[in-house]
PARO-558048 format. One record per residue (C-alpha): chain; residue number from 1; y, z, x. Coordinates in Angstrom, 3 decimals. Each point is the difference from the previous one (the first is absolute). Last residue first. Example, Ala and Ser with C-alpha at 12.3 -4.5 7.8 and 13.67 -1.06 7.14 Angstrom:
<rs>
(r A; 2; (-1.060; 7.140; 13.670))
(r A; 1; (-3.440; 0.660; -1.370))
</rs>
This chain:
<rs>
(r A; 421; (-15.063; -6.216; -23.480))
(r A; 420; (0.965; -3.648; -0.515))
(r A; 419; (3.340; 0.016; -1.818))
(r A; 418; (0.825; 3.572; 1.014))
(r A; 417; (0.222; -1.271; 3.571))
(r A; 416; (3.282; -1.808; -0.810))
(r A; 415; (-0.594; -3.367; 1.584))
(r A; 414; (1.558; -2.299; 2.555))
(r A; 413; (-2.286; -3.021; -0.074))
(r A; 412; (-3.396; -0.787; 1.498))
(r A; 411; (-1.754; 2.275; -2.487))
(r A; 410; (-2.006; 1.960; 2.532))
(r A; 409; (2.681; 0.137; 2.692))
(r A; 408; (2.603; 0.866; -2.631))
(r A; 407; (-2.042; 2.995; -1.122))
(r A; 406; (-0.324; 1.217; 3.586))
(r A; 405; (3.708; -0.474; 0.766))
(r A; 404; (1.056; 1.667; -3.253))
(r A; 403; (-2.234; 2.990; 0.696))
(r A; 402; (1.203; 0.291; 3.606))
(r A; 401; (3.703; 0.153; -1.010))
(r A; 400; (2.307; -3.007; 0.116))
(r A; 399; (2.300; -2.092; 2.178))
(r A; 398; (0.158; -3.753; -0.649))
(r A; 397; (0.325; -2.149; 3.127))
(r A; 396; (1.043; -3.657; 0.014))
(r A; 395; (-0.445; -2.795; 2.546))
(r A; 394; (2.761; -2.492; 0.848))
(r A; 393; (1.121; 1.888; 3.095))
(r A; 392; (-3.567; -0.183; 1.297))
(r A; 391; (-1.715; 3.285; 0.796))
(r A; 390; (-0.143; 3.505; -1.377))
(r A; 389; (3.728; 0.822; 0.024))
(r A; 388; (1.160; -3.606; -0.178))
(r A; 387; (2.760; 0.784; -2.500))
(r A; 386; (-0.136; 3.727; -0.722))
(r A; 385; (-2.948; 1.583; -1.783))
(r A; 384; (-0.172; 3.461; 1.534))
(r A; 383; (-2.118; 3.105; -0.566))
(r A; 382; (-3.654; -1.074; 0.055))
(r A; 381; (-2.436; 0.257; -2.922))
(r A; 380; (-0.045; -3.790; -0.289))
(r A; 379; (-0.113; -2.849; -2.470))
(r A; 378; (0.216; -3.166; 2.075))
(r A; 377; (1.348; -3.444; -0.835))
(r A; 376; (-0.381; -3.136; 2.097))
(r A; 375; (2.637; -2.740; 0.053))
(r A; 374; (0.047; -0.369; 3.775))
(r A; 373; (-2.845; 1.900; 1.623))
(r A; 372; (-0.488; 3.768; -0.060))
(r A; 371; (-1.172; 2.189; 2.889))
(r A; 370; (-3.147; 1.970; -0.858))
(r A; 369; (-1.450; 1.384; 3.206))
(r A; 368; (3.166; -0.645; 2.036))
(r A; 367; (3.514; 1.270; 0.637))
(r A; 366; (1.868; -0.811; -3.196))
(r A; 365; (1.358; 3.532; -0.188))
(r A; 364; (-2.606; 1.257; -2.473))
(r A; 363; (-2.468; -2.565; 1.365))
(r A; 362; (-1.224; 2.164; 2.849))
(r A; 361; (1.190; 3.598; -0.100))
(r A; 360; (-3.459; 0.856; 1.299))
(r A; 359; (-3.013; 2.100; -0.992))
(r A; 358; (-3.375; -1.746; 0.184))
(r A; 357; (-0.990; -2.969; -2.134))
(r A; 356; (-1.356; -0.681; -3.472))
(r A; 355; (-0.131; -3.429; -1.652))
(r A; 354; (-0.600; 0.188; -3.745))
(r A; 353; (-2.796; -1.703; -1.922))
(r A; 352; (-0.800; 2.632; -2.609))
(r A; 351; (-3.082; 1.068; 1.942))
(r A; 350; (2.170; 0.529; 3.068))
(r A; 349; (2.454; 2.195; -1.886))
(r A; 348; (-2.798; 2.032; -1.593))
(r A; 347; (-1.732; 0.466; 3.363))
(r A; 346; (3.289; 1.196; 1.471))
(r A; 345; (0.262; 2.581; -2.765))
(r A; 344; (-3.393; 1.553; 0.682))
(r A; 343; (1.404; 3.502; 0.384))
(r A; 342; (-1.048; 0.274; 3.653))
(r A; 341; (1.470; -3.409; 0.791))
(r A; 340; (3.293; 0.898; -1.667))
(r A; 339; (0.006; 3.226; 2.006))
(r A; 338; (-0.498; -1.884; 3.250))
(r A; 337; (2.752; -2.503; -0.799))
(r A; 336; (2.402; 2.778; -1.008))
(r A; 335; (-0.709; 1.783; 3.286))
(r A; 334; (0.528; -3.230; 1.938))
(r A; 333; (3.413; -0.304; -1.568))
(r A; 332; (2.056; -1.809; -2.627))
(r A; 331; (-3.007; -1.870; -1.376))
(r A; 330; (0.411; -3.794; -0.319))
(r A; 329; (-1.506; -1.932; -2.914))
(r A; 328; (0.674; -3.727; -0.339))
(r A; 327; (-0.699; -1.882; -3.216))
(r A; 326; (0.115; -3.789; 0.140))
(r A; 325; (0.498; -1.410; -3.488))
(r A; 324; (-0.987; -3.234; -1.746))
(r A; 323; (-3.674; 0.937; -0.194))
(r A; 322; (1.110; 3.112; -1.893))
(r A; 321; (-1.144; 3.309; 1.483))
(r A; 320; (-3.241; 1.052; -1.617))
(r A; 319; (-0.764; 2.943; -2.260))
(r A; 318; (-2.677; 2.712; -0.050))
(r A; 317; (2.309; 2.521; 1.669))
(r A; 316; (3.369; -1.699; 0.520))
(r A; 315; (1.956; 2.266; -2.355))
(r A; 314; (-1.408; 3.273; 1.316))
(r A; 313; (0.269; -1.402; 3.523))
(r A; 312; (3.769; -0.459; -0.363))
(r A; 311; (0.604; 3.591; -1.067))
(r A; 310; (-2.351; 1.386; 2.649))
(r A; 309; (1.691; -2.089; 2.684))
(r A; 308; (3.407; 1.390; -0.915))
(r A; 307; (-1.316; 3.570; 0.207))
(r A; 306; (-1.532; -0.786; 3.403))
(r A; 305; (3.309; -1.130; 1.459))
(r A; 304; (1.383; -3.493; 0.496))
(r A; 303; (2.853; 0.110; -2.495))
(r A; 302; (3.346; 0.271; 1.788))
(r A; 301; (-1.145; 0.131; 3.627))
(r A; 300; (-1.725; -3.308; -0.677))
(r A; 299; (-3.001; -0.978; -2.174))
(r A; 298; (-1.199; -2.164; -2.873))
(r A; 297; (1.137; -3.626; 0.166))
(r A; 296; (-0.729; -2.528; -2.752))
(r A; 295; (0.382; -3.665; 0.924))
(r A; 294; (0.462; -3.343; -1.714))
(r A; 293; (1.693; 1.342; -3.104))
(r A; 292; (0.622; -1.426; -3.471))
(r A; 291; (2.991; 1.592; -1.770))
(r A; 290; (-0.511; 1.448; -3.463))
(r A; 289; (2.714; 2.629; 0.036))
(r A; 288; (1.335; 2.147; -2.830))
(r A; 287; (-2.970; 2.392; 0.069))
(r A; 286; (0.798; 0.885; 3.612))
(r A; 285; (3.227; 1.602; -1.206))
(r A; 284; (3.039; -1.426; 1.832))
(r A; 283; (1.704; 0.772; 3.296))
(r A; 282; (2.418; -1.797; 2.299))
(r A; 281; (0.728; 3.192; 1.951))
(r A; 280; (-2.605; -0.689; 2.695))
(r A; 279; (1.868; -3.281; 0.581))
(r A; 278; (-0.930; -3.657; 0.411))
(r A; 277; (-2.164; -0.561; -1.928))
(r A; 276; (-1.316; 1.983; -2.966))
(r A; 275; (-0.530; 3.749; 0.072))
(r A; 274; (-2.865; 0.917; -2.321))
(r A; 273; (-0.363; 3.066; -2.210))
(r A; 272; (-2.923; 1.693; -1.708))
(r A; 271; (1.935; 2.029; -2.594))
(r A; 270; (2.601; 2.772; 0.156))
(r A; 269; (1.387; 1.022; -3.390))
(r A; 268; (-2.498; 2.836; -0.452))
(r A; 267; (1.149; 1.466; 3.309))
(r A; 266; (3.413; 0.754; -1.503))
(r A; 265; (2.623; -0.385; 2.706))
(r A; 264; (3.065; 1.916; 1.185))
(r A; 263; (2.480; -1.032; 2.693))
(r A; 262; (2.406; 2.525; 1.537))
(r A; 261; (2.922; -0.999; 2.202))
(r A; 260; (1.921; 1.348; 2.986))
(r A; 259; (-2.195; 3.070; -0.064))
(r A; 258; (0.812; 3.601; 0.879))
(r A; 257; (1.758; 0.506; -3.332))
(r A; 256; (-3.367; -0.355; -1.744))
(r A; 255; (-1.182; 3.187; 1.719))
(r A; 254; (-3.283; -0.494; 1.810))
(r A; 253; (-3.413; 1.051; -1.242))
(r A; 252; (-1.371; 1.578; 3.161))
(r A; 251; (-3.731; 0.767; -0.014))
(r A; 250; (-0.264; -0.923; 3.700))
(r A; 249; (3.473; -0.617; 1.379))
(r A; 248; (-0.056; -0.337; 3.755))
(r A; 247; (-3.735; 0.264; 0.496))
(r A; 246; (-0.691; 1.539; 3.420))
(r A; 245; (-2.417; -1.593; 2.429))
(r A; 244; (-2.162; 1.170; 2.858))
(r A; 243; (-1.904; -2.296; 2.307))
(r A; 242; (-2.141; -2.994; -0.841))
(r A; 241; (-1.034; -0.129; -3.637))
(r A; 240; (-3.630; -0.708; -0.848))
(r A; 239; (-1.900; 3.242; -0.535))
(r A; 238; (1.930; 0.592; -3.197))
(r A; 237; (2.492; -2.843; -0.456))
(r A; 236; (-1.533; -1.375; -3.191))
(r A; 235; (-0.021; 3.483; -1.546))
(r A; 234; (3.696; 0.469; 0.797))
(r A; 233; (0.825; -3.389; -1.518))
(r A; 232; (-1.890; 0.616; -3.226))
(r A; 231; (1.414; 3.537; -0.093))
(r A; 230; (3.569; -1.282; -0.145))
(r A; 229; (2.465; -1.924; 2.153))
(r A; 228; (3.234; -1.264; -1.584))
(r A; 227; (-0.220; -3.818; -0.153))
(r A; 226; (2.438; -1.766; 2.318))
(r A; 225; (1.061; -3.619; 0.333))
(r A; 224; (2.189; -0.502; 3.062))
(r A; 223; (2.863; -2.189; 1.233))
(r A; 222; (-0.076; -1.948; -3.238))
(r A; 221; (0.894; -3.698; -0.126))
(r A; 220; (-1.737; -0.531; -3.335))
(r A; 219; (-2.992; -1.522; 1.817))
(r A; 218; (0.228; 3.017; 2.326))
(r A; 217; (-1.442; 2.190; -2.739))
(r A; 216; (-3.110; -2.186; 0.122))
(r A; 215; (-2.113; 2.274; 2.192))
(r A; 214; (1.141; 3.104; -1.879))
(r A; 213; (-1.475; -1.355; -3.228))
(r A; 212; (-3.236; -1.179; 1.598))
(r A; 211; (-0.354; 3.326; 1.804))
(r A; 210; (0.286; 1.791; -3.338))
(r A; 209; (-2.808; -2.148; -1.366))
(r A; 208; (-2.222; 0.983; 2.932))
(r A; 207; (0.846; 3.684; -0.390))
(r A; 206; (-1.393; 0.032; -3.526))
(r A; 205; (2.545; 0.013; -2.793))
(r A; 204; (0.237; 3.012; -2.304))
(r A; 203; (3.194; 1.326; 1.595))
(r A; 202; (1.617; -3.418; -0.258))
(r A; 201; (-0.768; -0.201; -3.710))
(r A; 200; (1.159; 3.566; -0.628))
(r A; 199; (3.404; -0.689; 1.503))
(r A; 198; (1.591; -0.451; 3.414))
(r A; 197; (0.714; -2.685; 2.599))
(r A; 196; (2.743; 0.190; 2.618))
(r A; 195; (1.724; -3.118; 1.348))
(r A; 194; (2.223; 0.226; 3.062))
(r A; 193; (2.923; -2.381; 0.200))
(r A; 192; (0.861; -2.650; 2.561))
(r A; 191; (0.015; -2.642; -2.772))
(r A; 190; (-1.737; 1.500; -3.028))
(r A; 189; (0.756; -2.674; -2.592))
(r A; 188; (0.090; -2.755; 2.597))
(r A; 187; (-3.264; -1.709; -0.977))
(r A; 186; (0.564; 0.573; -3.708))
(r A; 185; (0.487; 3.163; -2.066))
(r A; 184; (-2.005; -0.898; -3.106))
(r A; 183; (-2.690; -2.335; 1.309))
(r A; 182; (-0.341; 2.201; 3.050))
(r A; 181; (-0.804; 2.964; -2.247))
(r A; 180; (-2.695; -1.934; -1.865))
(r A; 179; (-1.387; -1.269; 3.312))
(r A; 178; (-0.127; 3.605; 1.244))
(r A; 177; (-1.834; 1.227; -3.085))
(r A; 176; (-2.308; -3.010; -0.144))
(r A; 175; (-1.143; 0.520; 3.568))
(r A; 174; (-0.592; 3.700; -0.662))
(r A; 173; (-2.446; -0.657; -2.778))
(r A; 172; (-0.677; -1.766; -3.297))
(r A; 171; (-3.491; -1.331; -0.741))
(r A; 170; (-0.430; 2.375; -2.956))
(r A; 169; (3.260; 1.410; -1.322))
(r A; 168; (2.053; 2.545; 1.899))
(r A; 167; (0.583; 3.416; -1.525))
(r A; 166; (3.454; 1.508; -0.284))
(r A; 165; (3.000; 0.595; 2.217))
(r A; 164; (1.593; -2.020; 2.797))
(r A; 163; (3.122; 1.427; 1.632))
(r A; 162; (1.836; -1.881; 2.752))
(r A; 161; (2.709; 1.901; 1.859))
(r A; 160; (2.410; -1.790; 2.310))
(r A; 159; (1.173; 1.550; 3.241))
(r A; 158; (2.987; -0.820; 2.212))
(r A; 157; (-1.023; -0.747; 3.560))
(r A; 156; (0.727; 2.167; 3.056))
(r A; 155; (1.078; -2.399; 2.754))
(r A; 154; (-2.493; 0.160; 2.815))
(r A; 153; (0.140; 0.032; 3.808))
(r A; 152; (-3.195; 0.296; 2.031))
(r A; 151; (-1.598; 2.516; 2.329))
(r A; 150; (-3.282; 0.459; 1.857))
(r A; 149; (1.729; -1.354; 3.092))
(r A; 148; (-1.997; -2.933; 1.368))
(r A; 147; (-2.308; -0.550; -2.952))
(r A; 146; (2.946; 0.306; -2.377))
(r A; 145; (2.021; -2.507; 1.994))
(r A; 144; (-2.935; -2.409; 0.034))
(r A; 143; (-0.414; 0.309; -3.762))
(r A; 142; (3.709; -0.685; -0.419))
(r A; 141; (-0.369; -3.192; 2.030))
(r A; 140; (-3.126; -1.029; -1.928))
(r A; 139; (1.809; 0.239; -3.308))
(r A; 138; (-0.316; 2.877; -2.442))
(r A; 137; (-2.042; 0.801; -3.096))
(r A; 136; (0.168; 3.283; -1.843))
(r A; 135; (-1.931; 3.177; -0.578))
(r A; 134; (1.313; 3.169; -1.592))
(r A; 133; (-3.334; 1.677; -0.649))
(r A; 132; (-1.185; 1.318; -3.366))
(r A; 131; (-3.481; -1.501; 0.102))
(r A; 130; (0.969; -3.061; -2.058))
(r A; 129; (3.004; -0.300; 2.310))
(r A; 128; (-2.538; -1.269; 2.504))
(r A; 127; (0.349; -3.528; -1.391))
(r A; 126; (3.630; -0.252; 1.229))
(r A; 125; (-1.489; -1.479; 3.178))
(r A; 124; (-0.009; -3.226; -1.988))
(r A; 123; (2.809; -1.529; 2.078))
(r A; 122; (-1.930; 0.103; 3.264))
(r A; 121; (1.091; 1.503; 3.307))
(r A; 120; (-0.871; 3.452; -1.250))
(r A; 119; (2.005; 3.158; -0.388))
(r A; 118; (-1.228; 3.370; -1.184))
(r A; 117; (1.963; 3.079; -1.036))
(r A; 116; (-2.544; 2.602; -1.050))
(r A; 115; (0.405; 2.286; -2.979))
(r A; 114; (-3.347; -0.822; -1.569))
(r A; 113; (-2.555; -1.694; 2.273))
(r A; 112; (-0.666; -3.348; 1.662))
(r A; 111; (-1.895; 0.004; 3.313))
(r A; 110; (-3.284; 1.079; -1.579))
(r A; 109; (-2.291; -2.887; 0.909))
(r A; 108; (-0.257; -1.286; -3.545))
(r A; 107; (3.766; -0.131; -0.565))
(r A; 106; (1.126; -1.627; 3.245))
(r A; 105; (-3.068; -2.253; -0.052))
(r A; 104; (0.818; -1.233; -3.503))
(r A; 103; (3.494; -0.857; 1.154))
(r A; 102; (-1.250; -1.762; 3.137))
(r A; 101; (-2.584; -2.224; -1.676))
(r A; 100; (-3.392; 0.995; 1.338))
(r A; 99; (-1.629; 1.951; 2.783))
(r A; 98; (-1.206; 3.595; -0.215))
(r A; 97; (-3.126; -0.625; 2.059))
(r A; 96; (0.120; -3.355; 1.795))
(r A; 95; (-0.204; -3.419; -1.607))
(r A; 94; (3.424; -1.149; 1.158))
(r A; 93; (1.599; 2.483; 2.381))
(r A; 92; (1.931; 3.100; -1.009))
(r A; 91; (2.050; 1.757; 2.682))
(r A; 90; (0.934; 3.635; -0.533))
(r A; 89; (-0.769; 0.981; 3.599))
(r A; 88; (2.929; -1.973; 1.387))
(r A; 87; (-0.414; 0.110; 3.780))
(r A; 86; (3.247; -1.834; 0.702))
(r A; 85; (-1.732; -2.681; 2.042))
(r A; 84; (-3.020; -0.060; -2.303))
(r A; 83; (2.071; -0.474; -3.152))
(r A; 82; (2.086; -2.608; 1.810))
(r A; 81; (-3.123; -1.944; 0.970))
(r A; 80; (-1.306; 0.012; -3.563))
(r A; 79; (3.379; -1.200; -1.255))
(r A; 78; (-0.025; -2.868; 2.502))
(r A; 77; (-3.604; -0.833; -0.878))
(r A; 76; (0.835; -0.181; -3.692))
(r A; 75; (2.897; -2.349; 0.717))
(r A; 74; (-2.142; -2.191; 2.228))
(r A; 73; (-2.639; -0.186; -2.728))
(r A; 72; (2.676; -0.807; -2.583))
(r A; 71; (1.199; -2.934; 2.100))
(r A; 70; (-3.522; -1.188; 0.802))
(r A; 69; (-1.034; -0.172; -3.649))
(r A; 68; (-1.172; 2.125; -2.930))
(r A; 67; (-0.342; 3.330; 1.797))
(r A; 66; (-2.353; 2.301; -1.923))
(r A; 65; (2.351; 1.280; -1.146))
(r A; 64; (3.371; -1.643; -0.522))
(r A; 63; (2.007; 2.682; -1.808))
(r A; 62; (-2.054; 3.080; 0.852))
(r A; 61; (-0.066; 1.328; 3.564))
(r A; 60; (1.388; 3.520; -0.346))
(r A; 59; (2.057; 2.136; 2.388))
(r A; 58; (0.932; 3.566; -0.950))
(r A; 57; (2.548; 1.937; 2.064))
(r A; 56; (0.434; 3.737; -0.547))
(r A; 55; (-2.491; 1.109; 2.654))
(r A; 54; (1.670; -2.298; 2.509))
(r A; 53; (3.460; 1.490; -0.352))
(r A; 52; (1.476; -2.313; 2.607))
(r A; 51; (2.383; 1.032; 2.789))
(r A; 50; (0.522; -3.288; 1.805))
(r A; 49; (-0.040; -0.028; 3.788))
(r A; 48; (-1.881; -3.275; 0.058))
(r A; 47; (-2.441; 1.057; 2.713))
(r A; 46; (-1.468; 2.796; -2.096))
(r A; 45; (1.568; 0.415; -3.435))
(r A; 44; (0.429; 3.745; 0.143))
(r A; 43; (-1.219; 2.118; -2.874))
(r A; 42; (2.215; 1.429; -2.711))
(r A; 41; (-0.636; 3.304; -1.788))
(r A; 40; (3.489; 1.303; 0.647))
(r A; 39; (-0.228; -0.892; 3.659))
(r A; 38; (-1.068; -2.639; 2.455))
(r A; 37; (1.953; -1.719; 2.696))
(r A; 36; (-0.514; -3.693; 0.631))
(r A; 35; (3.636; -0.935; -0.398))
(r A; 34; (1.956; 2.375; -2.181))
(r A; 33; (-0.921; 2.781; -2.382))
(r A; 32; (1.873; 0.811; -3.169))
(r A; 31; (0.591; 3.373; -1.626))
(r A; 30; (3.725; -0.048; 0.651))
(r A; 29; (1.096; -3.398; 1.219))
(r A; 28; (-1.244; -2.012; 2.923))
(r A; 27; (1.894; -2.612; 1.918))
(r A; 26; (-2.238; -2.745; 1.236))
(r A; 25; (-0.900; -1.509; 3.364))
(r A; 24; (1.538; -3.211; 1.263))
(r A; 23; (-2.791; -2.250; 1.215))
(r A; 22; (-2.995; 2.133; -0.919))
(r A; 21; (1.520; 0.739; -3.369))
(r A; 20; (0.675; -3.649; -0.716))
(r A; 19; (-3.529; -0.981; 1.017))
(r A; 18; (-1.423; 2.636; -2.324))
(r A; 17; (2.096; -1.187; -2.906))
(r A; 16; (-1.205; -3.538; 0.664))
(r A; 15; (-3.597; 1.245; -0.014))
(r A; 14; (0.562; 1.678; -3.364))
(r A; 13; (1.515; -3.233; -1.281))
(r A; 12; (-3.200; -1.813; 0.969))
(r A; 11; (-2.011; 2.794; -1.616))
(r A; 10; (1.783; -0.589; -3.285))
(r A; 9; (-0.351; -3.789; 0.233))
(r A; 8; (-3.779; 0.429; 0.533))
(r A; 7; (-0.376; 2.493; -2.830))
(r A; 6; (1.618; -1.973; -2.802))
(r A; 5; (-2.640; -2.606; -0.783))
(r A; 4; (-3.042; 1.840; 1.372))
(r A; 3; (0.983; 3.224; -1.731))
(r A; 2; (2.448; 2.825; 0.634))
(r A; 1; (0.115; 3.568; -1.265))
</rs>
C-alpha cells in the first residue's frame, strides 16, 4: 500500500529499477521472473519491464486531499498518472467509492485479513494487526522493491504479550488501553518487537477499538501490534475480504515461554487517559488536567470510525462547543461519513458548532484543515503529539479518546467526560 505522500517516491524508484534492468538486465533466482516476463502470479510492467503484482498493490490518495495547494496538486496528479500507467485497479481517488484514509480503506475494502503479511509505506500500517495480520510500515524504496518483486527481507521480531482482563469503566476504550501501556513501557519499549494483545477485555472490545490499539503499537517502536482473530473479525470479513485467507493462530493462547516479556493489566485501573506534549507515552489521567484548549480534533486512522463518532455525538447531543474552541470532525472514510449521515451524527456535530469535512489525514500531520498556530493547544484523537506535529513548533497536542475530546470541546478545557455526562 502506498499513499499520496509515499507513493510518488515509490513509483520513481520502480522506474529507476526498470531503467537499470533495461540497461543491464537482471539475474533471476529461483521463483523470480526477470525483465518484463510474467510468472508466479506477476504481470508484466509494460514498457518499463518491471514485473509488478498489480492486484496486490493498493494506492490511496489521503494525506492532502482535496489538494491544498499547487505542490500537493502536482503530487496527487503524479500518483494518479502512475496508477494509470501501471494499471493499478486498486486505486482510491478522493470522493470516490471506497475512498478515505489509507488504513481505513485497507480494512474496509477487504485487503487486510488474518494470516496475511502486509506492508505499507506508512508507519501506521500496523493497524491491520487488529484483524490478525502481520502488517508493518516500510519506506518508499522497500515498497518499490516489493511492487517489483513481490518479496521483501524481514528480521523476525521478538514478541511481547499484553494481557488486559476485566471490565472497562464508562468512557474508557481502546485509546486509553494503548495510552496506558505506552505510559508504562515508553516510546522504545517495544523497539522492533511484535506486540500481541490478549485477555477478556481485548476479546470484548469492538473491532474499532482493537484497530486503535494496533494503530498505536508503533508509538512504542513495535514492528506489529496483533490481536488474535476471533468471530468478530470473521463476521466483519464475510462478503468483504478479497481472496482467501488463513488465520495463523486463531484460538491460540500462546505459551508464556514464547514471549520475551509478558505485561498484565487490570481493566478497572485504566481510566480516560491523555498523552501530554510531546510524547504519546507522556500520559496522565484526564481528570488530572485542566488545560484550556483552542481546538478539539475528532478523526484520523486512530479514532475516525463510526463507533468513535457515536461516542462523541452522545456527549455533544444537546450541547454546544465552547466559543473558545474550534472543533473539527473528520471521518476516516467515505463509508464512515455516509453512515454518520444516516445515523444523524453529522447533524449533531453541526448543531453543536463543529466543523465537519470529508475524509483526509489533514491536520493530523500538520497538513491542513486544522493546522495550529504558535501557542495554540489541541486535544485530539490522533496518534502523535511530537513538536510541531499539527502545526507550529510552539503549539501543543494532547492525545485522548473521542469522549475526552468531545467533553473538552464543550467545556473549553481538557475534561474527564464523567464530569459533564
